[in-house]
C-alpha positions as CSV (number, residue, x, y, z in Angstrom):
1,X,-10.1,14.2,-20.5
2,X,-9.3,11.0,-18.7
3,X,-10.6,9.4,-15.6
4,X,-7.8,8.9,-13.1
5,X,-7.5,7.0,-9.8
6,X,-4.7,7.9,-7.5
7,X,-3.8,5.2,-4.9
8,X,-2.4,7.1,-1.9
9,X,-3.5,10.4,-0.4
10,X,-0.3,11.7,1.0
11,X,1.5,14.8,-0.2
12,X,2.6,13.1,-3.5
13,X,-0.9,11.8,-4.3
14,X,-2.6,15.1,-3.5
15,X,-0.2,17.2,-5.5
16,X,-0.7,14.8,-8.4
17,X,-4.4,15.2,-8.1
18,X,-3.9,19.0,-8.0
19,X,-2.1,19.1,-11.3
20,X,-4.3,16.4,-13.0
21,X,-7.5,18.4,-12.2
22,X,-5.8,21.5,-13.6
23,X,-5.4,19.6,-16.9
24,X,-9.1,18.9,-16.9
25,X,-9.0,15.2,-15.8
26,X,-11.6,13.6,-13.6
27,X,-9.7,12.5,-10.5
28,X,-10.4,10.2,-7.5
29,X,-7.9,9.7,-4.6
30,X,-8.2,6.6,-2.5
31,X,-6.2,6.1,0.7
32,X,-6.3,3.3,3.3
33,X,-5.9,5.7,6.2
34,X,-8.0,8.5,7.7
35,X,-5.6,10.9,5.8
36,X,-4.6,13.0,8.9
37,X,-1.3,11.4,9.9
38,X,1.9,9.8,8.7
39,X,5.0,11.3,7.0
40,X,3.0,14.0,5.1
41,X,2.0,15.5,8.4
42,X,4.9,14.9,10.7
43,X,7.8,15.9,8.4
44,X,10.1,18.9,9.0
45,X,8.3,20.9,6.4
46,X,11.4,21.7,4.3
47,X,11.3,22.7,0.7
48,X,15.0,22.2,0.3
49,X,16.9,22.1,-3.0
50,X,20.0,22.1,-0.7
51,X,19.4,18.3,-0.1
52,X,20.9,17.5,-3.5
53,X,23.1,14.6,-2.4
54,X,21.2,11.2,-2.5
55,X,20.8,9.1,0.6
56,X,23.0,6.4,-1.0
57,X,26.2,8.4,-0.7
58,X,29.8,7.0,-0.1
59,X,30.4,6.1,3.5
60,X,26.7,5.6,4.4
61,X,26.9,1.8,4.6
62,X,30.0,1.9,6.8
63,X,28.3,4.4,9.1
64,X,25.2,2.2,9.1
65,X,27.2,-0.8,10.2
66,X,28.9,1.2,13.0
67,X,25.5,2.5,14.2
68,X,23.6,-0.8,13.8
69,X,23.8,-1.7,17.5
70,X,23.2,1.7,18.8
71,X,19.4,2.2,19.3
72,X,19.8,6.0,19.6
73,X,21.8,6.5,16.4
74,X,20.5,8.8,13.6
75,X,20.6,6.1,11.0
76,X,19.5,2.5,11.9
77,X,19.0,-0.5,9.7
78,X,17.5,-3.6,11.3
79,X,19.1,-6.7,9.9
80,X,16.5,-9.1,8.4
81,X,16.5,-12.1,6.2
82,X,13.4,-10.8,4.3
83,X,14.2,-11.3,0.5
84,X,12.8,-7.8,-0.4
85,X,15.0,-6.2,2.1
86,X,18.1,-8.1,1.1
87,X,17.6,-7.1,-2.6
88,X,17.1,-3.5,-1.6
89,X,20.2,-3.6,0.7
90,X,22.3,-5.1,-2.1
91,X,21.1,-2.4,-4.6
92,X,21.7,0.3,-1.9
93,X,25.2,-0.8,-1.3
94,X,26.0,-0.8,-5.1
95,X,24.6,2.8,-5.3
96,X,26.9,4.1,-2.6
97,X,29.7,5.4,-4.9
98,X,30.9,8.7,-6.2
99,X,29.9,8.1,-9.8
100,X,26.2,7.6,-8.8
101,X,26.3,10.7,-6.6
102,X,27.7,12.9,-9.3
103,X,25.1,11.6,-11.8
104,X,22.2,12.1,-9.3
105,X,23.0,15.6,-8.0
106,X,21.7,17.5,-11.0
107,X,18.6,15.3,-11.2
108,X,17.7,15.8,-7.6
109,X,18.5,19.5,-7.8
110,X,16.3,20.1,-10.9
111,X,13.2,18.5,-9.5
112,X,13.6,20.2,-6.1
113,X,14.1,23.6,-7.7
114,X,11.1,23.1,-9.9
115,X,9.0,22.0,-6.9
116,X,10.1,25.1,-4.9
117,X,8.8,27.3,-7.7
118,X,5.5,25.5,-7.9
119,X,5.0,25.8,-4.2
120,X,5.4,29.6,-4.6
121,X,2.9,29.6,-7.4
122,X,0.3,27.7,-5.3
123,X,0.9,30.0,-2.3
124,X,-0.2,32.9,-4.5
125,X,-3.4,31.2,-5.6
126,X,-6.8,32.2,-4.3
127,X,-8.1,29.8,-1.7
128,X,-4.6,28.9,-0.4
129,X,-3.5,30.3,3.0
130,X,-0.7,28.2,4.4
131,X,2.6,29.0,6.1
132,X,5.4,29.4,3.6
133,X,8.6,31.2,4.5
134,X,11.8,31.6,2.5
135,X,14.5,32.1,5.2
136,X,16.9,29.5,4.1
137,X,18.2,26.5,6.1
138,X,21.0,26.4,8.6
139,X,23.4,23.5,9.0
140,X,24.6,23.9,12.6
141,X,27.9,22.3,13.4
142,X,29.5,21.6,16.8
143,X,32.9,20.4,15.5
144,X,35.4,21.9,13.1
145,X,35.5,18.5,11.3
146,X,31.7,18.6,10.5
147,X,31.9,22.3,9.6
148,X,34.7,21.4,7.0
149,X,32.4,18.7,5.5
150,X,29.5,21.1,5.3
151,X,31.7,23.8,3.7
152,X,32.6,21.2,1.0
153,X,28.9,20.7,0.3
154,X,28.5,24.5,0.0
155,X,31.1,24.4,-2.8
156,X,29.1,21.6,-4.5
157,X,25.9,23.5,-4.1
158,X,27.4,26.6,-5.8
159,X,28.5,24.3,-8.7
160,X,24.8,23.6,-9.4
161,X,23.7,27.2,-8.9
162,X,22.3,27.0,-5.4
163,X,23.0,29.9,-3.1
164,X,24.8,29.0,0.1
165,X,27.3,30.7,2.4
166,X,29.4,29.8,5.5
167,X,28.9,31.5,8.8
168,X,31.2,31.7,11.9
169,X,29.8,31.3,15.5
170,X,29.2,35.0,15.9
171,X,27.3,35.3,12.6
172,X,25.1,32.4,13.4
173,X,24.2,33.8,16.9
174,X,23.3,37.1,15.2
175,X,20.7,35.3,13.1
176,X,19.3,33.7,16.3
177,X,19.4,36.5,18.9
178,X,16.6,35.0,21.1
179,X,18.2,31.6,21.7
180,X,21.6,30.5,22.9
181,X,23.5,28.3,20.5
182,X,26.3,25.7,21.2
183,X,28.0,25.6,17.8
184,X,31.3,26.4,16.2
185,X,29.7,27.7,13.0
186,X,27.2,26.8,10.3
187,X,26.4,26.9,6.6
188,X,23.3,28.7,5.3
189,X,21.4,27.6,2.2
190,X,19.5,30.7,1.1
191,X,17.7,28.7,-1.6
192,X,15.5,26.8,0.9
193,X,12.1,27.5,2.4
194,X,9.9,25.9,5.1
195,X,6.3,25.3,5.8
196,X,3.8,24.0,8.4
197,X,2.8,20.7,6.8
198,X,-0.6,20.1,8.2
199,X,-1.7,23.6,7.0
200,X,-0.8,22.8,3.4
201,X,-2.4,19.4,3.6
202,X,-5.7,20.9,4.9
203,X,-5.5,23.6,2.2
204,X,-4.9,21.3,-0.8
205,X,-7.6,18.8,0.3
206,X,-10.1,21.6,0.6
207,X,-9.1,23.0,-2.8
208,X,-9.4,19.6,-4.5
209,X,-12.8,18.9,-3.0
210,X,-14.0,22.3,-4.2
211,X,-12.8,21.6,-7.7
212,X,-14.6,18.2,-7.9
213,X,-11.9,15.8,-7.0
214,X,-13.2,12.8,-5.1
215,X,-11.2,11.9,-1.9
216,X,-12.0,8.5,-0.4
217,X,-10.4,7.6,2.9
218,X,-10.2,4.3,4.9
219,X,-10.3,2.1,1.8
220,X,-7.5,-0.3,1.1
221,X,-6.7,-1.7,-2.3
222,X,-6.8,-5.5,-2.0
223,X,-6.5,-6.5,-5.6
224,X,-5.9,-5.2,-9.1
225,X,-7.5,-6.6,-12.3
226,X,-5.1,-6.5,-15.2
227,X,-5.5,-7.8,-18.8
228,X,-2.8,-7.5,-21.5
229,X,-0.8,-5.1,-19.4
230,X,-3.8,-2.8,-18.9
231,X,-5.5,-2.3,-15.5
232,X,-9.2,-2.9,-16.0
233,X,-10.1,-2.1,-12.4
234,X,-9.0,-2.0,-8.8
235,X,-10.8,-3.7,-5.9
236,X,-10.8,-2.2,-2.4
237,X,-12.1,-3.7,0.8
238,X,-15.4,-2.0,0.0
239,X,-15.9,-1.8,-3.8
240,X,-14.5,-1.9,-7.3
241,X,-13.3,1.1,-9.4
242,X,-12.6,1.6,-13.1
243,X,-10.6,4.3,-14.7
244,X,-8.5,5.2,-17.8
245,X,-5.3,5.9,-15.8
246,X,-4.0,4.8,-12.4
247,X,-1.3,6.5,-10.3
248,X,0.4,4.5,-7.6
249,X,1.7,6.9,-4.9
250,X,1.1,4.9,-1.7
251,X,4.3,5.9,0.0
252,X,6.0,3.0,1.8
253,X,3.1,0.7,0.9
254,X,3.7,1.2,-2.9
255,X,5.9,-1.9,-3.2
256,X,3.2,-4.1,-1.7
257,X,0.5,-2.8,-4.2
258,X,3.0,-3.0,-7.1
259,X,3.4,-6.8,-6.4
260,X,-0.2,-7.2,-7.5
261,X,1.0,-6.1,-11.0
262,X,3.9,-8.4,-11.0
263,X,6.3,-5.6,-10.3
264,X,9.2,-6.0,-7.9
265,X,9.7,-2.4,-6.9
266,X,12.7,-2.1,-4.6
267,X,11.4,0.0,-1.7
268,X,11.9,0.1,2.0
269,X,10.2,2.2,4.7
270,X,12.3,4.7,6.6
271,X,10.8,5.8,9.9
272,X,11.2,9.3,11.1
273,X,10.1,10.8,14.4
274,X,8.9,14.3,15.4
275,X,8.4,16.2,18.7
276,X,6.3,19.3,18.7
277,X,7.0,22.1,21.2
278,X,4.2,24.6,21.4
279,X,5.7,27.0,23.9
280,X,8.0,29.8,22.6
281,X,11.5,28.4,22.0
282,X,12.9,31.6,20.5
283,X,14.1,29.7,17.4
284,X,13.4,31.6,14.2
285,X,15.6,29.8,11.6
286,X,15.0,26.3,10.4
287,X,18.1,24.2,11.0
288,X,19.7,20.8,10.8
289,X,21.8,19.8,13.7
290,X,24.6,18.4,11.6
291,X,26.2,15.8,13.8
292,X,22.9,14.6,15.3
293,X,21.0,14.6,12.0
294,X,18.0,16.3,13.7
295,X,15.8,18.9,11.9
296,X,14.5,21.9,13.7
297,X,11.6,23.9,12.2
298,X,9.8,27.0,13.5
299,X,6.2,26.5,12.3
300,X,3.0,28.2,12.9
301,X,2.3,27.8,16.6
302,X,5.1,25.4,17.3
303,X,8.7,24.4,16.9
304,X,9.2,20.9,15.4
305,X,12.2,18.7,16.2
306,X,12.4,15.8,13.8
307,X,14.9,13.1,12.9
308,X,16.2,9.6,12.5
309,X,16.1,7.2,9.6
310,X,15.0,3.8,10.9
311,X,14.8,1.1,8.3
312,X,13.0,-1.7,10.1
313,X,10.0,-2.6,7.9
314,X,6.5,-1.2,7.9
315,X,5.4,-0.6,11.4
316,X,4.2,2.4,13.5
317,X,6.0,1.5,16.7
318,X,7.5,4.4,18.7
319,X,10.9,3.8,20.1
320,X,11.4,6.0,23.2
321,X,15.2,5.7,23.0
322,X,15.1,7.4,19.6
323,X,12.7,10.1,20.8
324,X,15.0,10.8,23.8
325,X,17.9,11.1,21.4
326,X,16.1,13.8,19.4
327,X,15.3,15.7,22.7
328,X,18.9,15.3,23.9
329,X,20.3,16.7,20.6
330,X,17.9,19.7,20.9
331,X,19.3,20.6,24.4
332,X,22.9,20.0,23.2
333,X,22.7,22.5,20.4
334,X,20.2,24.9,22.2
335,X,21.4,24.7,25.8
336,X,18.5,26.7,27.1
337,X,15.8,24.5,25.6
338,X,14.7,21.3,27.3
339,X,12.0,19.1,25.8
340,X,9.9,17.8,28.7
341,X,8.3,14.4,29.2
342,X,4.8,15.5,28.1
343,X,6.2,16.7,24.8
344,X,8.1,13.5,24.3
345,X,5.0,11.4,25.0
346,X,3.1,13.4,22.4
347,X,5.6,12.5,19.7
348,X,4.7,10.8,16.5
349,X,6.3,9.0,13.5
350,X,5.9,8.6,9.8
351,X,7.2,6.2,7.2
352,X,9.2,7.5,4.2
353,X,9.5,5.4,1.1
354,X,13.2,4.8,0.2
355,X,14.5,3.7,-3.2
356,X,17.9,2.0,-3.1
357,X,19.7,4.8,-5.0
358,X,18.1,7.8,-3.3
359,X,16.3,8.9,-6.5
360,X,12.5,8.6,-6.6
361,X,10.5,6.5,-9.0
362,X,8.4,8.6,-11.3
363,X,7.0,7.3,-14.5
364,X,5.4,4.3,-16.2
365,X,6.6,0.7,-16.0
366,X,6.8,-1.7,-18.9
367,X,4.7,-4.0,-16.7
368,X,1.6,-1.9,-17.1
369,X,0.5,0.6,-19.8
370,X,-1.9,2.7,-17.7
371,X,-0.2,2.8,-14.4
372,X,2.2,5.6,-13.4
373,X,4.4,5.2,-10.3
374,X,5.2,8.2,-8.0
375,X,7.1,7.2,-4.9
376,X,10.6,6.5,-3.3
377,X,11.4,10.2,-2.4
378,X,12.9,9.3,1.0
379,X,13.3,12.5,3.1
380,X,12.6,14.6,0.0
381,X,8.9,13.8,-0.4
382,X,7.8,17.2,0.8
383,X,10.4,19.0,-1.2
384,X,9.7,17.2,-4.5
385,X,5.9,16.8,-4.2
386,X,4.7,19.6,-6.5
387,X,7.3,18.8,-9.1
388,X,6.4,15.1,-9.0
389,X,2.7,15.9,-9.3
390,X,3.3,18.1,-12.3
391,X,5.5,15.5,-14.1
392,X,2.8,12.8,-13.5
393,X,0.1,15.1,-15.0
394,X,2.3,15.7,-18.0
395,X,2.9,12.0,-18.5
396,X,-0.9,11.3,-18.4
397,X,-1.8,14.3,-20.5
398,X,0.9,13.4,-23.0
399,X,2.4,16.9,-22.8
400,X,6.0,17.9,-23.2
401,X,7.8,17.0,-19.9
402,X,9.2,19.8,-17.7
403,X,12.4,17.7,-17.3
404,X,14.0,14.4,-18.4
405,X,12.4,11.6,-16.3
406,X,14.6,8.8,-17.5
407,X,16.6,8.8,-14.3
408,X,13.4,8.2,-12.3
409,X,12.3,5.2,-14.3
410,X,10.6,2.5,-12.1
411,X,12.2,-0.1,-14.4
412,X,15.8,1.1,-13.9
413,X,18.5,-1.5,-13.1
414,X,20.5,-1.3,-9.9
């Protein structure tokens, strides 16, 4: 049994705590926030092996440059002279090639499928009662060109044993009889599920507390004591903690904490927005509005519209232009649905940690013997959380790993 401190209480940190306590370790989770907001609470709730193509795919940089001066675009990168951003951007650009995509697809697929299975296991445990529904995920298309692109992805999905089909306009409308659709067709990934994020977060926190895990909120790590590549303690704004093992899963803030260890972890924050509609929309299937890059999820008591990838540093500012773009996209694909001003004013955002190559960081670094990194999942944090937590627990317990973690190395070169 080891004493373990997890820095970061989002979905990755809590899932790591869950699997560590199952192994018999003594676990403390420390988070700088109140642990009731951010990306772990405002995400689309997808558990989606279908998202097997990394963010750093061919054509993304060109698209990003085209969209750079459009504040309503789905993908926005704010130009900056910050050295960390420039290093990240250089590595991102280098990763946007077919060879990297081909190499990354099976890695992303394997951890996402493992995570999906683990979510199913947790759902069946005593004490857990959260929304989990395996309906699949629609990719709704308004143009034949986009539908052709999505059909190619269906072919790629089948090559890695993911179940997906193509639907014409009539077949899509049959799936959604209670809402009018403005689409030419869609693809459906039957391998995907969806959840209501805040329900799972409440469940897992309650379970951890019941099983003796300490959860400390509103404490920020301000310094780390290290000797001969071993962390001897961490200092927060309130006190000092010692442990045998430390796990760094602080989301978009992970890179800032890693610098205290002399690590230059390439990481950028990608802001996403969500709008909740609590009235009945008639939508029953989770979907991605393919051209607009907006996610739509029917959750318990609400329908969530979420989207955008805004790489502009760590900030919690809300951009009304981007919120309006999500609302406009919703009405464009679902002509009978109009998101009102009150719903837009109630919108929120979260920051997702982005590695330059679209593959998360999971594992130890040569910089420190008793620190394990778990971050950089981009839009797949929710989908990969349980798998990540299990892998981290296996590393710390020195057990046989469920999968090869070499591609996730925090020390990998870009």
